[in-house]
C-alpha positions, 0 to 999 in steps of 0.5 A: 421369207417362208411366212410371206410365201405361205401368205401369198400362196393362199388361194384367195390372195393369189386369185385376187392378185392374178385377177387384178393383173389380168383385169388391168391387161384386159381393161387395156384391150377393151379400151383399145378396142373402143378408142382405136377401132370402134370410135373411129368407125362411128366417127366415120359413119357420122361424118368423118369425126375423130372423137379423140382430136375432133378431126378425121383419122384412120383406124389405129388397129395396130394399137389394138393388136399391141394391147392383145399381145401385151395381154398375152405376154402379161398373162404368160408371165403371171402364170409362169412366175406367180401362179405356177411357182406358188401353186400347191402340188396336188396330193398323190391319188390314194390307192382305191384298193380292191373293188367290191366284186374282187372282195366278194370273189375273194370271200366266195373262194374262202367260203368254198375252201372251208 
């Protein structure tokens, strides 16, 4: 099981998986925008034609809103159940130590004592 988690947590594999999932969800948004919002408007402008059924029809913006909600839900689920658990923790920041000015001040004070 550890080997599988190590493989899946590699950056390239994880990024590819997230990209495919989010790309699919975003594709649904674009498809809905074209099919449910833009094409009915274009159809009305050229004489009330609905290209999906070749009849006049209302703009189904509810499908577009649903596609956006689905995208947000899928993105949230991917983040909390895939990206966040498999992300490697960032290493703690190393202590930078004394600055150059601090070191020079210390050397000056040591030289002044001698």
